[in-house]
N, C-alpha and C positions, 0 to 999 in steps of 0.2 A: 654819621657825619653831622656836626652841629651846624646850626643855621648861621648865616653871616648877616651883616648890616643891610645888604641889598634885599635879602629875603624878608627881613623885618620891615623894611621900608615898603615893600610891595604889599605885605600883609596889612599894614596900617592904611595904605591907600585903598585897599579893597574895602575895608569897613567904612572908611570915611566917605567913599563914593556912594555908599549905600545908606548914608544918613547916620552912621554911628557917631555918637557924641561922648560916649564913655566906653573906653576900651580897657579891659582887664588883662594883664599879662602876668603869667606865673613863671618863676625861675628864669626871668629874662636876662639875668646876669651871665648866662651861658652863651649869649649872643655877643660877639665882639662889637665894641663901640655902640652898644645899645643906648647908652645915655645921650650920645650925639644925635642918634636918629630920633629919639623921643623929644629932644630939645627942639629940633627943626620942626617937627609936626606940631608941637605945642605952640611955638612962636608964630606959625603960619596958618593956624586954624583955631577953632574954638573947641577942639576935642580935648577932653580930660582923660587922664590915665590913672589906673590903680595898678601898681607894680608890686607883686608879692614874691617872696623868695625865702629860702631857708638859710641863706648866707647873710647874716647881719653885717659882717665885715665888708663883703663885696658891695652890697647895696648902699651902705653908708658911705664908703669911700668914693665909689663912682658917682653917686648922686651929688655929694658935696663938691666934687671936682667940676662937673659940667652942668649941673642943674641948680646952681645956687640961686635962691630967690624964687624958684619955680616948684619946689616940692616941700612936702611935710612928711617927716619920717614917723611912722607909728610902730612902736615896739609891742608885739603881742606877747604877753607874759603867760606862764603856766596858769592853769585853772586856779581860781580862788577856792576857798573852802565851800562857799555857796555854790559855785559852779560845779565843784566836785560832787557835792551832794546830789545835784540834779543829774549829773552824769551817771551816777550809780543808782538812780531811781528813788532817791529819798525825798520826802517832802521837807521843804525848808521852812522852819518855824519863823514867823515874822512878828508876832505879838508876844508880850510878856507871858501871857497865859499859855500860849503854844510852846514857848521855850521852857516854861516850868514843867509842862507835861512830857516834854521830850528830852529832859536833861540827861538821863542815863544813856539814851541812844546817841545823842549828840556828842557826849563825852567819849563814847566808844568809837564813833566815826572819826572824831578828831584825832584820836590815837592812831587810827589806820592812816589817815591823811598825812599825819606827821611823818610817818615812815615811807609812805609810797610817793608823796609829792603830787604835783598837779599837771604833769605832762599828759595831754589827752590820749595819746596813742597807747600808753601803757598803764592807765589807771586800773583796768580790769585784769591785768596780767598777774601771774604769780611773781614772787620775789625774784626767782631765777630768770624768768622771762623778761622781767623789767630791767634787771641789771644787764642782760645780754643786749637788749634793745638800746639802752642808754650808751653802752660802750661801742657797739658795732654800727648803729644807725645814727646816733647823735654825735658822740664825741670823736670817733675816728674820722668822719668826713670833715669836721671842723678843724681838727689838728693836722690832718694829712692832705686835705684838699683846699679848704677855704683859706686857712692861714697862709700856706705857701703862695697862693694866688695873689694875696694882698701884700704879704711880707716875704719876698723871695729869700731873704737871708734867715728866716725864722727856723728854729730847731723844734719840730713837732714833739720829739721825745722829751726834751727839756720842758716844754710847755705843759705836757701831761703830768710830768713829775712835780712840777711846781703846783699845779692844781691839786694833786693828791696830797702834798704837804700842807697846802692851805686848808684843805678839808679837815685835816687832822688838827688844825688850830682853831676850828670853829668853836666859838664860845670863849676863847681866850685871845689875848693880844699877841702880836708877833712883830718881829723886826725883819726888814729885808735882809739884813746881814746874817741873821740866823738861818734863813732859808738858803741864802747863798753858800754858807759854810756847809750845810747839809748836802748840797748838790755839787759842791766843788767848783763854784763859779763866782763871778764878781757881784757886788751890790748893784751896780747899774744894770747888769744883765737880768737880774731877778726883777728889778723895777720895771724893765721892759716887758718881761713875761706877764707880770700882773696887769700892765696896761693893755696888752693884747687880750688877756682873758676878759677884761672889762669891756673892751670894744666888741668882743665876740658874745657879749651878754651872758657870760657864764659866772661872773663874780662881780662883787663891788667892794671897794675899800671904804671902811669907816674910819673917821679921824677922831682923836681925843679932843673933845670940845674945849676951845680956848679962845681968848680974845685975839691971840696972835696966830695968823695964818702960817707963819714960818715955824712956830713951835708945833703946830698941828702936824706939819709934814715931817718934822724931825722925830717926834715921839712915836711910841709903839702904836700900832694900828690894829684894827680888826678886819675880818673878811666876812662877807655874807655870800653864800652860794645861791645861785638863781633858783634852784629847785631842790627840795629835800630828797627827791629820787636820785638826783646826781650825787648829792652828799652821801647818802647811804650806800650808793654803788662804789664810790671811791674810798669810803671810810666806814667799813662795816661795823666797827665797834663804837661809833658815835653814840653818845648818851641821849636819852630822851629829852633831857634838859637843854642840851645843845641844839637839838632839832627844833624844840619849841622856840628858843631864842632866834635861830636862823629864820624860822617862819615869820616871826614877828618883825624882824628886820626887813624881810622882803615885803611883807604886807604894807609897811609904811614907807618902803623905798628909802630906808634910813641912811643918813650920812654921818651921824655922830653918836658916840658913846661918851662916857666920862670916867676918868680914873685919876686919882691924885697920888702924890708920893707916899702917903700913909697907907695906901692899899684900899681906900674906899673906891667903889666902882658902881656905876649905874649903866645898865645894858643899852639903853636907847634914849636919846634926847631928841625932841622936836622943838628946836629953838623958836620957830615962828609961832608956836602955840604955848611956849614956855611950859612944856610938858616933859616930865622925867618918868621913864618907864623901867621897871625892873621885872624880869621874867622869872618866876619861881614855879615851874611846872611840876608840882609835887602835891601829895595828898594833904599835907598840913603845912601851914606857914606860921612862923613864930615872930616875936619882936626882934629876935636876932637877924632874921631874914630882912627886916626893914631897916637895919642899922645904917647901911650906906645911903639908902634913899632919904632917910631922915637927916643924915648929915648934909647931904647935898641941898635939901630944901632949906635947912637952917642957914646955909651960906649963900643962897640964891633967892633973894626976895622976889615974890610975885610968881614963882614957879609952882606948878601943881604936881602931885605925885600919883602914880598909878602902878599897882602891882598886878601883873597877869599871872593867874594861878591855874591849877588843874580844876578845882571845883569850889574854892572859897570865894564868896561874894560879900562885899561889905562897903559901906560908905565911910567917910571920915577924912582926916587929913591926908591919908594915903588910901585912896579907893582901891578896892580889889574886885576883879572880874575874871571868870573862867575864860581861858583862851578861846574856846569854841564860840562863846557868846560875844567876846570882843571882835572876833573875825566876822561874825554874822551881822552884828549891829552897827559896826562903825566903819570897817575898813575894807570889806570885800566889795568886789564889783557887783552891780545890780544883776 
């Protein structure tokens, strides 16, 4: 039997009466009206709360409804490459000399990380164990328990199929209409499914960079999947290049790519830094691989170009850096 608001209220009073000033509550969303109880205690005392839970949908919805102005939502992401290395017992190189000495090992570990992802519970599991964990322990509860609790009219099966098709488009652009036709439903229905997936922290939509917000929403989009372990579970034939691009998009929490009518395309744009990034996770890169990035830079004055590679490193108009080093030096968590 789950606890009710009265039990939660009594529990909080118990700790408050004993001098508690910081109370941590895990999976509190399973208590009915938990947000109202916390709001009352927050307003009438100087007690602070840390509320944790596996359901991002439920926490976000309930807190926004009743705790407006009283809470800060912190989203915990899968382990970064740096955190992954520590998890598996590897020394993280920090200086240029250490990186030079560990290049071969870091390249190998990056390849493994690309395929396994950064979900802490399954990092040391086999591929089969990882996929079983992600399906049964992560995705099934989200689709068949969390989503219906927040969106009573949601269709969990349609949501899962939508995510599977989006995983298959990773590295390419897609249209809502194409997904809708494949699943036999309407364009607005698929748009709703993608919105739910984003709120559940499973995916994020990227828009084609343009000065017009209306045009961005109407043109083809890209999707990034929250973790490569989820991606490889739902799309076993995903290429290493698509995995590298998805990881880079997640590392920068990217919102934009660029593609024009002539077929020129740049994987990732960071407008606030005027930085255009192309991901070419392969043994050798050529001038042809730089063509779209060069074209973009030629038409966007003041922008810088970066190519993320597997092992090539160079300076110049378009700097080049191996993916593993880019993750460690610039964008991983400390």
